[in-house]
All heavy atoms as an XYZ file, in Angstrom:
813
protein
N      28.514     60.243     -1.794
C      28.404     58.825     -2.075
C      26.972     58.448     -2.466
O      26.777     57.642     -3.345
C      28.881     58.063     -0.834
C      28.898     56.579     -0.984
S      30.193     56.112     -2.114
C      29.997     54.391     -2.101
N      25.979     59.051     -1.768
C      24.585     58.746     -2.074
C      24.193     59.228     -3.468
O      23.446     58.564     -4.168
C      23.666     59.374     -1.032
C      23.607     58.626      0.264
C      22.532     59.203      1.145
C      22.399     58.385      2.399
N      21.297     58.858      3.231
N      24.704     60.401     -3.884
C      24.386     60.922     -5.220
C      24.927     59.991     -6.294
O      24.263     59.739     -7.294
C      24.963     62.325     -5.400
C      24.193     63.401     -4.700
C      24.748     64.757     -5.044
C      23.952     65.846     -4.371
N      24.448     67.173     -4.731
N      26.127     59.501     -6.098
C      26.737     58.606     -7.086
C      25.970     57.292     -7.166
O      25.722     56.775     -8.253
C      28.193     58.361     -6.716
C      28.920     57.587     -7.756
C      30.373     57.487     -7.459
N      31.019     56.781     -8.532
C      32.257     56.401     -8.511
N      33.014     56.665     -7.491
N      32.774     55.758     -9.528
N      25.560     56.758     -6.035
C      24.782     55.527     -6.007
C      23.416     55.744     -6.646
O      22.924     54.888     -7.394
C      24.633     55.040     -4.565
C      23.898     53.714     -4.373
C      24.663     52.596     -5.072
C      23.728     53.410     -2.911
N      22.818     56.903     -6.398
C      21.518     57.234     -6.978
C      21.624     57.356     -8.507
O      20.778     56.856     -9.231
C      21.024     58.536     -6.367
S      19.254     58.643     -6.254
N      22.660     58.013     -9.002
C      22.861     58.138    -10.448
C      23.100     56.772    -11.081
O      22.582     56.479    -12.167
C      24.047     59.052    -10.740
C      23.765     60.509    -10.502
C      24.979     61.350    -10.823
C      24.728     62.812    -10.509
N      25.900     63.642    -10.789
N      23.852     55.925    -10.425
C      24.116     54.580    -10.931
C      22.823     53.773    -10.992
O      22.590     53.032    -11.948
C      25.160     53.892    -10.050
C      25.637     52.532    -10.514
C      26.322     52.652    -11.876
C      26.584     51.935     -9.502
N      21.983     53.940     -9.982
C      20.695     53.253     -9.969
C      19.802     53.744    -11.112
O      19.143     52.939    -11.776
C      20.004     53.466     -8.622
C      18.670     52.750     -8.437
C      18.863     51.246     -8.499
C      18.026     53.170     -7.142
N      19.794     55.061    -11.369
C      19.010     55.604    -12.481
C      19.498     55.077    -13.831
O      18.697     54.742    -14.697
C      19.044     57.129    -12.484
C      18.195     57.764    -11.419
C      18.659     58.861    -10.716
C      16.931     57.293    -11.122
C      17.888     59.460     -9.726
C      16.151     57.878    -10.141
C      16.644     58.952     -9.449
O      15.876     59.535     -8.483
N      20.791     54.987    -14.010
C      21.343     54.463    -15.260
C      20.964     52.993    -15.417
O      20.578     52.540    -16.501
C      22.877     54.657    -15.305
C      23.493     53.896    -16.454
C      23.222     56.134    -15.391
N      21.036     52.228    -14.352
C      20.689     50.810    -14.394
C      19.206     50.628    -14.732
O      18.849     49.806    -15.575
C      21.026     50.155    -13.050
C      20.686     48.704    -12.990
C      21.417     47.772    -13.710
C      19.620     48.262    -12.220
C      21.093     46.435    -13.665
C      19.290     46.930    -12.164
C      20.035     46.008    -12.889
N      18.336     51.405    -14.107
C      16.905     51.316    -14.394
C      16.585     51.759    -15.820
O      15.708     51.185    -16.480
C      16.113     52.149    -13.391
C      16.009     51.568    -11.977
C      15.316     52.555    -11.047
C      15.284     50.247    -11.992
N      17.275     52.781    -16.313
C      17.066     53.225    -17.694
C      17.473     52.137    -18.673
O      16.793     51.909    -19.680
C      17.851     54.507    -17.965
N      18.551     51.428    -18.407
C      18.980     50.334    -19.285
C      17.955     49.205    -19.302
O      17.724     48.582    -20.338
C      20.338     49.805    -18.852
S      21.685     50.927    -19.191
N      17.339     48.941    -18.169
C      16.339     47.872    -18.108
C      15.043     48.252    -18.807
O      14.442     47.436    -19.506
C      16.033     47.518    -16.647
C      17.078     46.707    -15.911
C      16.647     46.513    -14.467
C      17.290     45.373    -16.571
N      14.597     49.476    -18.634
C      13.290     49.865    -19.173
C      13.328     50.332    -20.618
O      12.308     50.318    -21.296
C      12.656     50.969    -18.311
O      13.545     52.089    -18.282
C      12.392     50.478    -16.902
N      14.456     50.743    -21.138
C      14.535     51.270    -22.502
C      15.125     50.274    -23.494
O      15.566     50.651    -24.560
C      15.366     52.564    -22.506
C      14.819     53.702    -21.657
C      15.783     54.871    -21.661
C      13.460     54.129    -22.146
N      15.096     48.997    -23.157
C      15.729     48.011    -24.039
C      14.934     47.767    -25.313
O      15.496     47.562    -26.366
C      15.960     46.701    -23.288
O      14.721     46.161    -22.887
N      13.614     47.743    -25.283
C      12.794     47.690    -26.484
C      12.626     46.338    -27.139
O      12.313     46.260    -28.308
N      12.786     45.238    -26.454
C      12.634     43.922    -27.080
C      11.378     43.190    -26.644
O      11.171     42.050    -27.030
C      13.847     43.050    -26.759
S      15.356     43.627    -27.522
N      10.506     43.805    -25.889
C       9.368     43.080    -25.332
C       8.215     42.937    -26.315
O       7.355     42.103    -26.126
C       8.883     43.752    -24.053
C       8.445     45.153    -24.258
C       7.236     45.578    -24.709
C       9.214     46.318    -24.040
N       7.208     46.933    -24.789
C       8.421     47.424    -24.375
C      10.499     46.550    -23.595
C       8.858     48.721    -24.281
C      10.935     47.848    -23.499
C      10.125     48.900    -23.836
N       8.169     43.720    -27.385
C       7.032     43.648    -28.300
C       7.426     43.176    -29.696
O       6.788     43.533    -30.670
C       6.327     44.993    -28.371
C       7.220     46.102    -28.906
O       8.436     45.881    -28.993
O       6.705     47.167    -29.233
N       8.427     42.338    -29.784
C       8.863     41.875    -31.097
C       7.866     40.874    -31.675
O       7.135     40.217    -30.955
C      10.258     41.261    -31.019
C      10.296     39.993    -30.208
O       9.402     39.702    -29.444
N      11.353     39.237    -30.357
N       7.826     40.788    -32.997
C       6.967     39.838    -33.695
C       7.853     39.043    -34.640
O       8.576     39.611    -35.459
C       5.856     40.570    -34.497
C       5.021     39.579    -35.279
C       4.987     41.394    -33.583
N       7.801     37.740    -34.524
C       8.585     36.883    -35.407
C       8.048     36.987    -36.838
O       6.848     37.164    -37.053
C       8.501     35.429    -34.936
C       9.109     35.192    -33.579
C      10.615     35.352    -33.570
O      11.262     35.083    -34.594
O      11.133     35.768    -32.525
N       8.927     36.880    -37.809
C       8.509     36.998    -39.215
C       7.523     35.904    -39.612
O       6.658     36.122    -40.460
C       9.731     36.954    -40.125
C      10.623     38.184    -40.076
C      11.837     37.983    -40.967
C       9.875     39.419    -40.471
N       7.642     34.728    -39.013
C       6.717     33.637    -39.338
C       5.306     33.936    -38.846
O       4.345     33.354    -39.323
C       7.183     32.319    -38.714
C       8.490     31.806    -39.246
C       9.683     32.378    -38.487
O       9.531     32.761    -37.314
O      10.761     32.451    -39.088
N       5.173     34.832    -37.869
C       3.871     35.156    -37.296
C       3.279     36.443    -37.856
O       2.269     36.918    -37.364
C       3.987     35.280    -35.776
C       4.419     33.990    -35.139
O       4.153     32.916    -35.662
N       5.102     34.076    -34.027
N       3.901     37.010    -38.860
C       3.425     38.265    -39.447
C       2.957     37.998    -40.875
O       3.642     37.372    -41.658
C       4.548     39.297    -39.438
C       4.115     40.623    -39.991
C       5.094     41.677    -39.683
N       4.820     42.146    -38.320
C       5.466     43.116    -37.737
N       6.452     43.703    -38.352
N       5.149     43.508    -36.534
N       1.785     38.488    -41.215
C       1.234     38.338    -42.560
C       1.473     39.612    -43.359
O       0.829     40.625    -43.114
N       2.414     39.564    -44.288
C       2.744     40.735    -45.100
C       1.738     40.847    -46.241
O       1.675     39.987    -47.110
C       4.160     40.614    -45.658
C       5.213     40.638    -44.594
C       5.782     39.462    -44.136
C       5.615     41.830    -44.032
C       6.739     39.479    -43.156
C       6.568     41.861    -43.045
C       7.141     40.678    -42.598
N       0.964     41.903    -46.243
C      -0.070     42.103    -47.260
C       0.599     42.613    -48.530
O       1.301     43.616    -48.522
C      -1.127     43.111    -46.769
C      -2.130     43.397    -47.863
C      -1.814     42.578    -45.532
N       0.387     41.890    -49.640
C       0.975     42.275    -50.919
C       0.020     43.177    -51.700
O       0.425     44.144    -52.292
C       1.306     41.020    -51.742
C       2.245     40.192    -50.937
C       1.771     41.374    -53.122
C       3.436     39.675    -51.552
N      -1.263     42.825    -51.675
C      -2.236     43.667    -52.365
C      -3.501     43.795    -51.522
O      -3.837     42.919    -50.739
C      -2.554     43.112    -53.755
O      -3.048     41.805    -53.658
N      -4.179     44.903    -51.741
C      -5.343     45.274    -50.949
C      -6.449     45.696    -51.902
O      -6.214     46.479    -52.818
C      -4.944     46.435    -50.018
C      -5.988     47.264    -49.341
C      -6.536     46.498    -48.150
C      -5.377     48.562    -48.850
N      -7.630     45.157    -51.716
C      -8.775     45.533    -52.539
C      -9.892     46.067    -51.670
O     -10.239     45.446    -50.662
N     -10.442     47.216    -52.033
C     -11.509     47.837    -51.252
C     -12.689     48.125    -52.170
O     -12.524     48.720    -53.233
C     -11.028     49.144    -50.583
C      -9.823     48.874    -49.690
C     -12.158     49.784    -49.786
C      -9.177     50.119    -49.145
N     -13.871     47.698    -51.742
C     -15.085     47.908    -52.525
C     -16.167     48.467    -51.612
O     -16.278     48.086    -50.455
C     -15.544     46.585    -53.129
C     -16.626     46.756    -54.166
O     -16.766     47.872    -54.705
O     -17.333     45.764    -54.451
N     -16.967     49.386    -52.130
C     -18.055     49.999    -51.345
C     -19.308     49.164    -51.508
O     -19.678     48.770    -52.611
C     -18.296     51.426    -51.850
C     -19.432     52.118    -51.162
C     -18.909     53.296    -50.406
C     -20.050     54.129    -49.871
N     -20.399     53.824    -48.542
N     -19.941     48.863    -50.373
C     -21.221     48.158    -50.362
C     -22.284     49.101    -49.831
O     -21.985     50.212    -49.397
C     -21.138     46.933    -49.455
C     -20.304     45.814    -49.988
C     -20.415     44.640    -49.040
C     -19.933     43.379    -49.699
N     -20.112     42.222    -48.824
N     -23.543     48.655    -49.854
C     -24.634     49.484    -49.335
C     -24.478     49.764    -47.845
O     -24.745     50.848    -47.372
C     -25.985     48.804    -49.582
C     -26.302     48.732    -51.064
O     -25.788     49.580    -51.823
O     -27.054     47.825    -51.457
N     -24.036     48.752    -47.100
C     -23.957     48.887    -45.639
C     -22.542     49.101    -45.124
O     -22.301     49.031    -43.929
C     -24.563     47.654    -44.972
C     -23.870     46.371    -45.404
O     -23.160     46.385    -46.421
O     -24.049     45.357    -44.709
N     -21.575     49.345    -45.996
C     -20.204     49.553    -45.534
C     -19.193     49.284    -46.630
O     -19.403     49.637    -47.792
N     -18.094     48.647    -46.244
C     -16.994     48.384    -47.166
C     -16.616     46.914    -47.127
O     -16.707     46.261    -46.090
C     -15.765     49.217    -46.792
C     -15.989     50.697    -46.934
C     -16.427     51.469    -45.861
C     -15.755     51.335    -48.142
C     -16.639     52.824    -45.987
C     -15.960     52.695    -48.281
C     -16.396     53.429    -47.196
O     -16.603     54.777    -47.331
N     -16.161     46.411    -48.246
C     -15.629     45.064    -48.346
C     -14.133     45.167    -48.634
O     -13.725     45.883    -49.553
C     -16.325     44.298    -49.475
O     -15.719     43.044    -49.652
N     -13.316     44.480    -47.842
C     -11.861     44.543    -47.977
C     -11.336     43.137    -48.233
O     -11.741     42.178    -47.574
C     -11.216     45.130    -46.699
C      -9.713     45.093    -46.785
C     -11.694     46.542    -46.472
N     -10.435     43.024    -49.201
C      -9.753     41.762    -49.491
C      -8.252     41.990    -49.402
O      -7.735     42.973    -49.931
C     -10.114     41.263    -50.892
O     -11.489     41.014    -50.988
N      -7.552     41.066    -48.742
C      -6.105     41.154    -48.578
C      -5.459     39.913    -49.154
O      -5.919     38.798    -48.908
C      -5.736     41.254    -47.087
C      -6.378     42.369    -46.279
C      -5.983     42.235    -44.814
C      -5.976     43.713    -46.807
N      -4.397     40.094    -49.940
C      -3.629     38.971    -50.485
C      -2.324     38.870    -49.695
O      -1.531     39.804    -49.665
C      -3.336     39.176    -51.956
N      -2.135     37.722    -49.043
C      -0.974     37.472    -48.192
C      -0.245     36.253    -48.750
O      -0.866     35.218    -48.985
C      -1.421     37.201    -46.741
C      -2.275     38.351    -46.231
C      -0.232     36.939    -45.841
C      -3.038     38.036    -44.983
N       1.072     36.344    -48.988
C       1.782     35.170    -49.496
C       1.864     34.075    -48.438
O       1.973     34.352    -47.243
C       3.168     35.707    -49.839
C       3.317     36.937    -49.043
C       1.947     37.485    -48.817
N       1.757     32.831    -48.896
C       1.903     31.704    -47.986
C       3.371     31.508    -47.662
O       4.246     31.825    -48.454
C       1.368     30.421    -48.628
C      -0.134     30.336    -48.651
C      -0.539     28.978    -49.141
C      -2.034     28.818    -49.156
N      -2.437     27.497    -49.611
N       3.630     30.946    -46.494
C       4.999     30.608    -46.114
C       5.435     29.426    -46.960
O       4.706     28.441    -47.105
C       5.071     30.252    -44.614
C       6.468     29.832    -44.231
C       4.615     31.426    -43.781
N       6.625     29.525    -47.552
C       7.107     28.463    -48.433
C       7.602     27.297    -47.591
O       8.462     27.447    -46.735
C       8.236     28.974    -49.354
C       7.704     30.085    -50.244
C       8.810     27.848    -50.180
C       8.759     30.752    -51.076
N       7.013     26.140    -47.811
C       7.463     24.908    -47.171
C       7.328     23.774    -48.173
O       7.184     23.996    -49.366
C       6.679     24.646    -45.877
C       5.183     24.554    -46.106
O       4.730     24.302    -47.213
N       4.416     24.761    -45.061
N       7.346     22.566    -47.709
C       7.294     21.423    -48.627
C       5.964     21.329    -49.369
O       5.895     20.866    -50.495
C       7.517     20.113    -47.859
C       8.788     20.038    -47.067
C       8.644     20.660    -45.682
O       7.568     20.552    -45.066
O       9.608     21.268    -45.240
N       4.878     21.767    -48.759
C       3.547     21.592    -49.345
C       3.119     22.733    -50.257
O       2.212     22.589    -51.045
C       2.523     21.435    -48.230
C       2.739     20.184    -47.406
C       1.715     20.095    -46.316
C       1.984     18.872    -45.461
N       1.084     18.785    -44.330
N       3.734     23.897    -50.149
C       3.321     25.022    -50.983
C       4.442     25.420    -51.923
O       5.609     25.318    -51.597
C       2.928     26.222    -50.106
O       4.046     26.725    -49.437
N       4.049     25.867    -53.088
C       5.043     26.292    -54.064
C       5.191     27.808    -54.000
O       4.361     28.510    -53.439
C       4.624     25.859    -55.465
O       3.410     26.480    -55.814
N       6.244     28.299    -54.603
C       6.498     29.735    -54.594
C       5.424     30.456    -55.386
O       5.006     30.020    -56.448
C       7.864     30.008    -55.194
C       8.320     31.422    -55.021
C       9.746     31.627    -55.483
O      10.487     30.652    -55.556
O      10.077     32.773    -55.775
N       4.956     31.566    -54.885
C       3.964     32.370    -55.583
C       2.541     32.141    -55.131
O       1.649     32.849    -55.564
N       2.308     31.165    -54.255
C       0.952     30.958    -53.758
C       0.572     32.074    -52.805
O       1.379     32.531    -52.019
C       0.838     29.620    -53.022
C       0.775     28.429    -53.925
C       0.460     27.171    -53.139
O      -0.535     27.179    -52.386
O       1.204     26.217    -53.271
N      -0.692     32.521    -52.900
C      -1.177     33.594    -52.042
C      -2.429     33.140    -51.311
O      -3.196     32.332    -51.816
C      -1.489     34.837    -52.864
C      -0.287     35.476    -53.470
C      -0.691     36.706    -54.252
C       0.441     37.210    -55.078
N       0.687     36.421    -56.264
N      -2.606     33.675    -50.147
C      -3.788     33.438    -49.348
C      -4.622     34.708    -49.416
O      -4.122     35.786    -49.123
C      -3.341     33.150    -47.913
C      -4.350     32.688    -46.916
C      -4.850     31.301    -47.312
C      -3.707     32.614    -45.552
N      -5.865     34.618    -49.840
C      -6.722     35.795    -49.964
C      -7.778     35.731    -48.867
O      -8.503     34.754    -48.749
C      -7.395     35.867    -51.349
C      -8.329     37.059    -51.428
C      -6.350     35.939    -52.434
N      -7.818     36.782    -48.068
C      -8.790     36.872    -46.978
C      -9.685     38.071    -47.240
O      -9.206     39.130    -47.615
C      -8.086     37.020    -45.641
C      -7.182     35.847    -45.333
C      -7.130     35.614    -43.858
C      -6.290     34.399    -43.582
N      -6.967     33.417    -42.835
N     -10.980     37.901    -47.038
C     -11.946     38.973    -47.283
C     -12.916     39.086    -46.119
O     -13.256     38.080    -45.491
C     -12.748     38.697    -48.554
O     -11.905     38.642    -49.659
N     -13.349     40.301    -45.862
C     -14.378     40.555    -44.859
C     -14.967     41.929    -45.113
O     -14.425     42.704    -45.896
C     -13.809     40.472    -43.451
C     -14.874     40.104    -42.428
O     -16.063     40.097    -42.773
O     -14.509     39.811    -41.274
N     -16.062     42.219    -44.452
C     -16.691     43.526    -44.635
C     -16.979     44.152    -43.273
O     -17.016     43.471    -42.252
C     -17.985     43.400    -45.439
O     -18.865     42.515    -44.790
N     -17.151     45.468    -43.296
C     -17.431     46.204    -42.079
C     -17.998     47.563    -42.412
O     -18.039     47.973    -43.575
N     -18.415     48.305    -41.389
C     -18.975     49.630    -41.610
C     -17.906     50.612    -42.079
O     -18.192     51.547    -42.799
C     -19.644     50.140    -40.344
C     -20.898     49.383    -40.012
C     -21.601     49.956    -38.812
C     -22.850     49.140    -38.545
N     -23.580     49.649    -37.390
N     -16.653     50.407    -41.648
C     -15.532     51.224    -42.096
C     -14.443     50.309    -42.637
O     -14.452     49.099    -42.388
C     -14.955     52.072    -40.940
O     -14.413     51.196    -39.953
C     -16.007     52.975    -40.326
N     -13.504     50.901    -43.359
C     -12.393     50.118    -43.910
C     -11.537     49.564    -42.781
O     -11.139     48.401    -42.802
C     -11.559     50.990    -44.870
C     -12.411     51.397    -46.074
C     -10.312     50.255    -45.323
C     -11.786     52.442    -46.960
N     -11.280     50.377    -41.775
C     -10.470     49.948    -40.639
C     -11.129     48.802    -39.894
O     -10.461     47.849    -39.489
C     -10.237     51.127    -39.680
O      -9.729     52.229    -40.421
C      -9.270     50.769    -38.592
N     -12.427     48.856    -39.716
C     -13.149     47.795    -39.029
C     -13.051     46.481    -39.810
O     -12.897     45.415    -39.219
C     -14.605     48.190    -38.829
C     -15.424     47.185    -38.058
C     -16.880     47.604    -37.934
O     -17.350     48.486    -38.650
N     -17.590     46.978    -37.029
N     -13.113     46.553    -41.128
C     -12.999     45.350    -41.947
C     -11.596     44.754    -41.845
O     -11.436     43.532    -41.752
C     -13.335     45.675    -43.399
N     -10.563     45.597    -41.840
C      -9.187     45.097    -41.718
C      -8.972     44.478    -40.340
O      -8.359     43.413    -40.213
C      -8.174     46.219    -42.003
C      -8.231     46.603    -43.482
C      -6.759     45.786    -41.634
C      -7.399     47.810    -43.849
N      -9.493     45.112    -39.292
C      -9.382     44.537    -37.942
C     -10.114     43.209    -37.841
O      -9.681     42.298    -37.148
C      -9.916     45.501    -36.892
C      -8.977     46.616    -36.535
C      -9.453     47.872    -36.220
C      -7.595     46.424    -36.511
C      -8.599     48.908    -35.895
C      -6.735     47.454    -36.193
C      -7.239     48.683    -35.882
O      -6.391     49.702    -35.565
N     -11.230     43.093    -38.538
C     -11.981     41.844    -38.539
C     -11.176     40.722    -39.194
O     -11.147     39.597    -38.698
C     -13.309     42.044    -39.266
O     -14.016     40.849    -39.326
N     -10.511     41.031    -40.300
C      -9.652     40.033    -40.952
C      -8.492     39.667    -40.039
O      -8.134     38.495    -39.893
C      -9.134     40.554    -42.310
C     -10.288     40.718    -43.293
C      -8.085     39.618    -42.894
C      -9.918     41.447    -44.563
N      -7.906     40.661    -39.390
C      -6.774     40.422    -38.502
C      -7.164     39.567    -37.302
O      -6.362     38.781    -36.802
C      -6.195     41.754    -38.035
C      -4.864     41.608    -37.333
O      -4.137     40.641    -37.634
O      -4.542     42.455    -36.492
N      -8.411     39.676    -36.853
C      -8.818     38.934    -35.659
C      -8.915     37.430    -35.903
O      -8.687     36.648    -34.994
C     -10.140     39.467    -35.135
O     -11.175     39.195    -36.035
N      -9.275     37.000    -37.119
C      -9.361     35.568    -37.358
C      -8.224     35.023    -38.214
O      -8.185     33.839    -38.519
C     -10.723     35.179    -37.946
C     -11.005     35.661    -39.349
C     -10.521     34.974    -40.450
C     -11.789     36.775    -39.566
C     -10.795     35.404    -41.730
C     -12.069     37.214    -40.839
C     -11.573     36.518    -41.915
O     -11.845     36.948    -43.180
N      -7.258     35.856    -38.584
C      -6.104     35.382    -39.350
C      -5.103     34.704    -38.419
O      -5.009     35.042    -37.240
C      -5.433     36.548    -40.072
N      -4.369     33.746    -38.936
C      -3.397     33.029    -38.116
C      -2.138     33.856    -37.867
O      -1.398     33.580    -36.935
C      -3.021     31.702    -38.780
O      -2.435     31.943    -40.041
N      -1.896     34.844    -38.718
C      -0.736     35.723    -38.545
C      -1.221     37.160    -38.444
O      -2.244     37.524    -39.007
C       0.215     35.580    -39.740
C       0.814     34.184    -39.840
C       1.742     34.094    -41.007
N       0.951     33.827    -42.212
C       1.434     33.868    -43.427
N       2.686     34.186    -43.629
N       0.674     33.607    -44.461
N      -0.479     38.013    -37.731
C      -0.897     39.408    -37.594
C      -0.668     40.151    -38.909
O       0.364     39.997    -39.554
C      -0.152     40.094    -36.454
O       1.218     40.186    -36.737
N      -1.630     40.931    -39.309
C      -1.611     41.638    -40.586
C      -0.642     42.810    -40.509
O      -0.674     43.596    -39.569
C      -3.023     42.137    -40.948
C      -4.013     40.978    -41.007
C      -3.017     42.929    -42.237
C      -3.707     39.938    -42.051
N       0.222     42.939    -41.539
C       1.160     44.052    -41.627
C       1.005     44.685    -43.002
O       1.236     44.049    -44.026
C       2.591     43.561    -41.421
C       3.615     44.659    -41.499
C       3.675     45.642    -40.525
C       4.508     44.729    -42.553
C       4.601     46.660    -40.593
C       5.447     45.737    -42.632
C       5.493     46.696    -41.646
O       6.411     47.706    -41.713
N       0.584     45.946    -43.049
C       0.312     46.637    -44.309
C       1.502     47.443    -44.826
O       1.374     48.140    -45.827
C      -0.895     47.564    -44.135
C      -2.213     46.872    -43.799
C      -3.253     47.885    -43.380
C      -2.690     46.061    -44.970
N       2.649     47.357    -44.192
C       3.808     48.166    -44.558
C       4.436     47.793    -45.883
O       5.153     48.593    -46.473
N       4.202     46.594    -46.395
C       4.801     46.159    -47.656
C       3.764     46.010    -48.771
O       3.989     45.282    -49.730
C       5.525     44.823    -47.467
C       6.741     44.924    -46.619
N       7.863     45.574    -47.019
C       7.003     44.469    -45.375
C       8.784     45.508    -46.069
N       8.272     44.854    -45.046
N       2.648     46.696    -48.657
C       1.598     46.596    -49.666
C       2.077     47.201    -50.982
O       2.521     48.334    -51.035
C       0.327     47.321    -49.187
O      -0.047     46.779    -47.929
C      -0.798     47.152    -50.172
N       2.009     46.412    -52.053
C       2.486     46.844    -53.366
C       1.375     47.408    -54.239
O       1.612     48.242    -55.090
C       3.145     45.667    -54.105
C       4.322     45.086    -53.395
C       5.466     46.034    -53.418
C       6.670     45.408    -52.733
N       7.687     46.335    -52.422
N       0.144     46.918    -54.067
C      -0.951     47.375    -54.929
C      -2.224     47.541    -54.106
O      -2.510     46.740    -53.228
C      -1.200     46.357    -56.037
N      -2.954     48.587    -54.417
C      -4.259     48.815    -53.799
C      -5.259     49.013    -54.919
O      -5.093     49.875    -55.776
C      -4.226     50.043    -52.890
N      -6.296     48.191    -54.914
C      -7.328     48.260    -55.943
C      -8.573     48.836    -55.276
O      -9.108     48.256    -54.330
C      -7.621     46.868    -56.541
C      -8.702     46.944    -57.597
C      -6.347     46.260    -57.102
N      -9.025     49.972    -55.783
C     -10.196     50.650    -55.225
C     -11.334     50.606    -56.225
O     -11.110     50.691    -57.441
C      -9.865     52.105    -54.884
C      -8.668     52.310    -53.962
C      -8.357     53.796    -53.854
C      -8.919     51.720    -52.606
N     -12.543     50.514    -55.727
C     -13.707     50.487    -56.624
C     -13.981     51.883    -57.169
O     -13.488     52.888    -56.652
C     -14.939     49.951    -55.892
O     -15.364     50.890    -54.937
N     -14.783     51.957    -58.202
C     -15.089     53.224    -58.839
C     -15.858     54.162    -57.899
O     -15.665     55.364    -57.902
C     -15.901     52.961    -60.116
C     -16.070     54.181    -60.985
C     -16.732     53.843    -62.295
O     -16.643     52.689    -62.743
O     -17.358     54.741    -62.874
N     -16.725     53.573    -57.064
C     -17.514     54.378    -56.132
C     -16.616     55.081    -55.096
O     -16.888     56.203    -54.700
C     -18.535     53.513    -55.409
C     -19.666     53.058    -56.287
C     -20.676     52.251    -55.513
O     -20.772     52.429    -54.277
O     -21.373     51.445    -56.125
N     -15.579     54.417    -54.647
C     -14.678     55.011    -53.663
C     -13.874     56.150    -54.290
O     -13.630     57.178    -53.663
C     -13.745     53.932    -53.065
C     -14.554     52.961    -52.238
C     -12.644     54.547    -52.230
C     -13.778     51.808    -51.692
N     -13.484     55.985    -55.534
C     -12.688     57.015    -56.204
C     -13.498     58.271    -56.520
O     -12.931     59.337    -56.710
C     -12.066     56.458    -57.478
C     -11.004     55.388    -57.250
C     -10.539     54.820    -58.582
C      -9.829     55.950    -56.479
N     -14.821     58.151    -56.581
C     -15.662     59.335    -56.830
C     -15.699     60.143    -55.585
O     -15.746     61.224    -55.383
C     -17.071     58.903    -57.222
C     -17.159     58.352    -58.608
C     -18.588     57.979    -58.926
C     -18.671     57.331    -60.294
N     -20.026     56.930    -60.642
């Protein structure tokens, strides 16, 4: 009887802990990056991200929000943009990446 109760308890705990809904992000709170521009500077990199605006009464279709920042590394610059952006940056739907000539060398 104890083994059966113990197995039932393990199954119940597994169902509670493996559900996977605690870290969801609403689509309205995610900034989908459409294009990415990277340029090399003397002291690091400059990164620009184009994010479409949410369509509502005040904005028309096709408007984009462009955010730019610089950092010692490309990742640091992207994190810097993400820290002051109103929506969390998501690079999974990036359609175009524009790189400077210095980076391509």
